[in-house]
C-alpha positions as CSV (number, residue, x, y, z in Angstrom):
1,M,13.7,72.3,66.6
2,T,10.5,70.5,65.6
3,K,8.6,71.1,62.4
4,N,5.9,73.0,64.2
5,E,8.4,75.2,65.9
6,K,10.1,75.9,62.5
7,R,6.7,76.7,60.9
8,A,5.8,79.1,63.8
9,L,9.2,80.9,63.6
10,I,9.0,81.2,59.8
11,T,5.5,82.6,60.1
12,V,6.5,85.1,62.7
13,L,9.6,86.3,60.8
14,G,7.5,86.4,57.6
15,L,5.0,88.8,59.3
16,L,7.9,90.9,60.5
17,L,9.3,91.1,56.9
18,G,5.9,91.9,55.6
19,Y,5.7,94.8,58.0
20,F,9.1,96.3,56.8
21,V,8.0,95.9,53.1
22,L,4.7,97.7,53.9
23,E,6.4,100.5,55.9
24,H,9.2,101.2,53.5
25,G,7.0,100.7,50.5
26,M,4.7,103.5,51.7
27,M,7.7,105.6,52.4
28,L,9.0,105.0,48.9
29,F,5.7,106.1,47.3
30,H,5.3,109.1,49.7
31,V,2.0,107.9,51.2
32,P,0.6,110.6,53.6
33,N,1.5,110.0,57.2
34,F,-2.1,109.5,58.4
35,I,-2.8,106.9,55.7
36,D,0.5,105.3,56.5
37,A,-0.5,105.1,60.2
38,I,-3.9,103.6,59.4
39,A,-2.4,100.9,57.2
40,T,0.3,99.9,59.7
41,I,-2.1,99.7,62.7
42,A,-4.4,97.5,60.5
43,Y,-1.4,95.3,59.7
44,A,-0.4,95.1,63.4
45,I,-3.9,93.9,64.4
46,L,-3.9,91.4,61.6
47,T,-0.5,90.1,62.8
48,L,-1.9,89.8,66.4
49,F,-4.7,87.5,65.2
50,V,-2.4,85.5,62.9
51,V,0.1,84.9,65.7
52,V,-2.7,83.9,68.1
53,R,-3.9,81.3,65.6
54,I,-0.5,80.0,64.6
55,M,0.9,79.7,68.2
56,G,-2.3,78.0,69.3
57,Q,-2.5,75.5,66.4
58,L,1.2,74.7,66.1
59,L,2.5,75.0,69.7
60,Q,-0.7,74.8,71.7
61,H,0.3,78.1,73.4
62,D,-2.0,80.9,74.5
63,I,0.0,84.1,74.0
64,G,-2.1,85.8,76.7
65,L,-4.8,88.4,75.8
66,K,-6.1,89.0,79.2
67,F,-4.7,90.7,82.3
68,T,-3.1,88.5,85.0
69,K,-1.6,89.2,88.4
70,F,1.9,90.3,89.1
71,A,3.9,88.3,91.6
72,S,4.1,91.2,94.0
73,W,3.2,94.9,94.4
74,V,6.8,96.0,93.7
75,P,6.9,95.4,89.9
76,L,3.3,96.5,89.6
77,V,4.0,99.9,91.2
78,C,7.1,100.3,88.9
79,Y,5.0,99.4,85.9
80,V,2.2,101.8,86.7
81,I,4.6,104.7,87.4
82,I,6.5,104.2,84.1
83,V,3.3,104.0,82.1
84,A,1.6,106.9,83.8
85,L,4.6,109.2,83.4
86,R,5.2,108.3,79.8
87,L,1.5,108.9,78.9
88,I,1.3,112.2,80.8
89,F,4.5,113.6,79.2
90,G,3.4,112.4,75.8
91,A,-0.1,114.0,76.2
92,V,1.5,117.3,77.2
93,N,3.6,117.4,74.1
94,I,1.1,116.0,71.6
95,V,-1.6,118.7,72.3
96,H,0.6,121.2,70.3
97,Y,0.1,119.3,67.1
98,H,-2.8,119.5,64.7
99,F,-5.3,116.6,64.7
100,E,-3.9,114.6,61.8
101,Q,-0.4,114.7,63.1
102,A,-1.4,113.8,66.6
103,A,-3.6,111.0,65.4
104,S,-0.9,109.7,63.2
105,L,1.7,109.6,66.0
106,T,-0.7,108.0,68.4
107,L,-1.6,105.2,65.9
108,R,2.0,104.6,65.0
109,A,2.9,104.2,68.7
110,L,0.0,101.8,69.2
111,E,1.0,99.9,66.1
112,A,4.6,99.5,67.4
113,G,3.3,98.2,70.8
114,I,0.9,95.6,69.2
115,L,3.1,94.4,66.4
116,E,6.5,94.3,68.1
117,E,5.3,92.8,71.4
118,T,3.3,90.2,69.4
119,I,6.2,89.2,67.2
120,L,9.1,89.6,69.7
121,R,7.7,88.4,73.0
122,A,4.6,86.3,72.2
123,G,6.4,84.8,69.1
124,I,10.1,84.8,69.0
125,F,10.8,84.7,72.8
126,Y,8.4,81.8,73.4
127,I,9.7,79.8,70.4
128,L,13.2,80.3,71.7
129,L,12.1,79.0,75.1
130,R,10.9,75.8,73.5
131,V,14.0,75.4,71.2
132,L,16.5,76.0,74.1
133,Q,14.6,74.1,76.8
134,K,17.3,71.4,77.2
135,R,19.7,74.1,78.4
136,R,19.8,74.9,82.1
137,N,19.7,78.7,81.5
138,A,17.2,78.6,78.7
139,P,15.0,81.5,80.0
140,F,18.0,83.7,80.3
141,Q,19.3,82.9,76.8
142,A,15.9,83.3,75.3
143,A,15.4,86.7,77.0
144,I,18.9,87.9,75.8
145,Y,18.6,86.7,72.2
146,S,15.1,88.0,71.6
147,S,16.0,91.4,73.2
148,V,19.2,91.8,71.2
149,F,17.3,90.9,68.1
150,F,14.7,93.5,69.0
151,G,17.4,96.1,69.5
152,L,19.1,95.3,66.2
153,L,15.8,95.7,64.3
154,H,16.1,99.4,64.9
155,L,19.1,99.5,62.5
156,T,16.5,99.8,59.8
157,N,15.9,103.4,60.9
158,M,19.0,104.3,59.0
159,A,17.0,103.7,55.8
160,S,14.9,106.8,56.9
161,G,18.0,109.0,57.0
162,Q,18.9,108.5,60.7
163,D,22.7,108.8,61.4
164,L,24.7,105.8,62.6
165,T,25.6,107.2,66.1
166,S,21.9,107.9,66.9
167,T,20.9,104.6,65.5
168,L,23.4,102.6,67.6
169,S,22.2,104.5,70.7
170,Q,18.7,103.5,69.9
171,V,19.7,99.9,69.4
172,L,21.2,99.8,72.9
173,F,18.2,101.6,74.4
174,A,15.8,99.2,72.7
175,T,17.7,96.2,73.9
176,W,17.4,97.4,77.6
177,V,13.7,98.1,77.2
178,G,13.3,94.7,75.5
179,L,14.6,92.9,78.6
180,I,12.0,94.7,80.7
181,F,9.2,93.7,78.3
182,T,10.5,90.1,78.4
183,A,10.7,90.0,82.2
184,I,7.0,91.2,82.4
185,Y,5.8,88.6,79.8
186,A,7.8,85.8,81.4
187,R,6.1,86.3,84.8
188,T,2.6,87.4,83.8
189,G,2.1,85.3,80.7
190,S,0.1,88.2,79.3
191,I,1.1,90.2,76.2
192,L,-1.2,93.1,77.2
193,Y,1.1,94.6,79.8
194,G,3.9,94.8,77.3
195,I,1.7,96.3,74.6
196,I,0.6,99.1,77.0
197,L,4.1,99.8,78.2
198,H,5.5,99.7,74.7
199,F,2.8,102.1,73.5
200,A,3.4,104.5,76.4
201,I,7.2,104.7,75.7
202,D,6.8,105.2,72.0
203,F,3.9,107.6,72.4
204,N,6.0,109.8,74.7
205,S,9.1,109.7,72.4
206,M,7.2,110.4,69.2
207,A,5.2,113.2,70.8
208,Q,8.4,114.9,72.0
209,M,10.1,114.7,68.6
210,G,7.0,115.0,66.4
211,T,8.2,112.1,64.2
212,T,7.8,108.3,64.1
213,V,11.6,107.9,63.7
214,M,12.6,107.8,67.4
215,S,16.3,108.8,67.4
216,V,17.8,108.5,70.9
217,P,20.4,111.2,71.5
218,V,23.8,109.7,72.6
219,E,23.9,111.9,75.7
220,A,20.6,110.6,76.9
221,V,21.5,106.9,76.6
222,A,23.7,106.8,79.7
223,A,21.2,108.5,82.0
224,Q,18.2,106.6,80.7
225,G,20.3,103.4,80.7
226,V,21.0,103.7,84.4
227,V,17.4,104.2,85.2
228,L,16.4,101.3,83.0
229,V,19.0,99.0,84.6
230,I,17.6,99.8,88.0
231,V,14.0,99.2,86.9
232,L,15.1,96.0,85.2
233,I,16.6,94.8,88.5
234,I,13.5,95.7,90.4
235,M,11.4,93.9,87.8
236,I,13.5,90.8,87.9
237,F,13.5,90.5,91.7
238,G,10.0,91.6,92.0
239,V,8.8,89.3,89.3
240,F,10.4,86.3,91.1
241,P,10.6,87.4,94.7
242,N,10.6,83.9,96.3
243,R,10.6,80.2,95.5
244,K,6.8,80.0,95.6
245,A,6.3,82.8,93.2
246,A,9.1,81.4,90.9
247,R,7.3,78.0,90.8
248,N,4.1,79.8,89.9
249,S,5.6,81.7,87.0
250,K,2.8,81.4,84.5
251,L,4.7,81.4,81.2
252,L,7.7,79.4,82.4
253,D,5.4,76.8,84.1
254,Q,3.5,76.4,80.9
255,Q,6.7,75.7,79.0
256,F,8.5,73.5,81.4
257,L,5.7,71.4,83.0
258,T,7.2,68.2,81.5
259,N,10.6,68.9,83.1
260,P,11.1,67.0,86.3
261,H,12.8,70.0,87.9
262,P,11.1,73.1,86.5
263,K,12.5,75.4,89.2
264,V,16.0,74.8,87.8
265,W,15.1,76.8,84.7
266,V,13.7,79.7,86.7
267,F,16.7,80.0,89.1
268,A,19.2,79.6,86.3
269,F,17.5,82.7,84.8
270,L,17.8,84.6,88.2
271,K,21.4,83.6,88.9
272,K,22.5,85.5,85.9
273,F,21.3,88.7,87.6
274,R,22.6,88.0,91.1
C-alpha cells in the first residue's frame, strides 16, 4: 500500500468514525429527530465533497458524480424496477406520518445513501482495488471485503437497543445489498446510481417501521435473500454480458489500464459467480 493509498484510507475511515461520533453523540444528548436528521445530512454532503477532493488529489480518481450508461438493458430494467417499487411503497407508508417525522425519515434515508455509498463504494472499494491489484481476483476480493465491512457496520445498531438476532439478520441483508451496490459501481463508474438505490431501500424500510433503526426480521431475511441473490446474478451477468462490455468496464479499466492483460481481472471476478 502506497503512502497516498494509506492517507486516503485513513481519511475515509476517519470520516466514518466522525459520523458515528456525531450520530451517537446526538442520541446521547437526546437531540430532536428532525435536528438530528439535518445535522447528519449536512455531514453526509460534507463527506461527499471531502472524499471527492481526497480521492482526486491522492489517487487521481474521479468517484463519478454524473450518470453513465449501463452495459445492457437487463441491469437497467432491474435497477429501475427496484428503485420504483421501493419509492412507491415508501411513499404509501410515509404519508401517514406528520410532517416533521416524514421529513426526518426522508433526510436520514438520503443521508445513508450519500454517506455510505461515498465511503464504502467510492472510497473503500476503490482503495481495495488498488491495494489488491496484483492479485488475479482483485475485483472479486475488493467487492467481498467492502461488502462484508458494510454489513458489519450495522452491528452498531445494537447501541440503539436492537436485539442481537435482528442485528445479525440486518448484517447479512446489508452484505447482500452491498454486493449489488458494488456491482453497479464497478460497471458504471458512477456513485449516483448507488446513492439513489440506497436511498430508495432505506426510505422504504424506514417508512414502514417509522424509525431510522432498520431492524430486519429474521423470517424476512430468507425470502428477501433469495430475491437479492437472483437480482445480484442478473446484475453481474448483465453488467458484464460479453467480452466487449467487460473490456469497457469504466471503473475497472480506470484502475487496471497499466496491466498488460486487464481482462484477466474482470473475468477472474466473473468466474467466482459462474
